[in-house]
N, C-alpha and C positions, 0 to 999 in steps of 0.2 A: 387449816393453818399451812400456808405455803413455805414458810421458812422454819428454820430451826429457832429454838428460844434460847440457845446458848451458842457461844462460839469458842472454839478451842483457842486457849491463849498459848502463844509461843513466846519464850523469852528470847531477847537478843542483849548485845553488850550493853546497850543504853538502859535497859528496863530491869537488869539483873540487881538485886539487892544483896550485897556482900557484907558480911559481918566478920569480926575477929573472934576466934575461939582459942582458949587455952586449955590444953589437956595434960595432966600429970601423969607420967608413964611409971611411976613408982610401983613396983611389984606387979605390973600388968604382963600378961603373957604377950609376947611379940606379935604372933600372927593375928590374934583376936584385936589387939591394939591397932595394927596396920590395916585390917579391914575396916574398922570403924572409921579411922583417919581418912581412908581413901573414899569412903562413902561420903564424908563431909566434904572433902577437896572436890569431888566430883558434883556434889549438889543433889545426889539422890534422896537425901532426907528432907527435900523441900517439895511441896506440891506443885511449884513451877519449874520443876526439872525439865531441861531441854537437852537431848543427847549432844547436839552439835554446838553448845555453847558452854563456856566457863561459867557456870552459874553458882559454883560452890563457894564455901566461905574461906578466909584466910585461917590456917591452923598453926598454932604455936605449941610445940611440944617440949615440955621441960622434963628434966631428969631422965633423959634418954639413955644414960648410963646404968640406970637401975632396973632396966627391963628384964624380963626373966624368960627363959626358954625351958619348956617341959622336957622331961626324959632325959635323955643323954645328948641332946642336941648341941649343948654349949661346947662339947669336944668332938662329937661325931659328925656334926653338920660341916660342910666343906663349900667354901666359896672358891671357884675356879676364875682365874683370869689369864690372860696371855699377853706377854710384852710386845709381841709382834715380831720377835727374833725366833730363829730355829731353836727349839728346845726351850722356849720361854714360858712354858705353862707353870703358873704359880698357885699355890694353895695356901688357904688360911681358914681358920676356924672362927666362929664368933667370938670365943674367948680372946683370940688374938686381936680381932678388930675392936672389941670394947677396951682394950688396954690402949690401942693406938689412936683410933678414931672412934669414939663412943656413939656418935651420931650415924655412922655408916650403915649400921645393922638395921635400924629402923627405916632410914631412907630408902635403902635397897628394897626392903620388904614392901613399903608403900609404893615405890616406883613401879614394882612387878604386878601391882594391882591397878594401875592406871592404863588407859589406852596407849597403844604404841604408835603414836603419830603426833602432829604438831599440837593438837588439842591436849594431848597428854603431857607434852613438855611444858605447855602454858600452866596447866593446872599444878604441875609439880613445883613450878616457881611460887606457888602460894603456901607452900609448906616451909615452916621454919622450926628447925630441930636444934635443941640446946641441951648439953650434957649436963649443966647444973640446973638450979632452982631459979636463977635469974635470967631475964630476957630484956632486950632492949625496946619491946613493943608496948610499953605501958602508956604511951600516948595515944595509941589506937583504943584504949580502954576495952580490951579483950574480955569476953565472958567466959568464966570458969565453968566448965562442964565435966561431969564424970561419965565413965564408959556405959554404966548401967542406965543412965538417963537418955542415951541416944536410941532413936527408934529405928 
């Protein structure tokens, strides 16, 4: 036999099959939820995964304000940012952000698990996070999944 009996299939933007998925974040641990969401966004749960292509699904996360953190992270974990001015370092805890911007905590956790390049930016745009149970993406007929169903 002179040739291989199979060919390696590499996905591209035209051949990728993207779906919409809804995940309920009620009482889910932040890091475990974020890693599963990042895996779906990246497409690593599909057999056709290609590292240099956005082949993941669109993910809608509802009830992001009901996510939980283990241990004393709600008060002891600190998010640091800088305003750009001298002495402009600002500190905030997850409890502060869950009051002001409930979606920030989950978005930041997922963003940190994606590639730090243009592909990561494009993949992050496929994530939609909402604090309540309602979302405006019902027209896309998203599939509801539970975290323990993800492989």
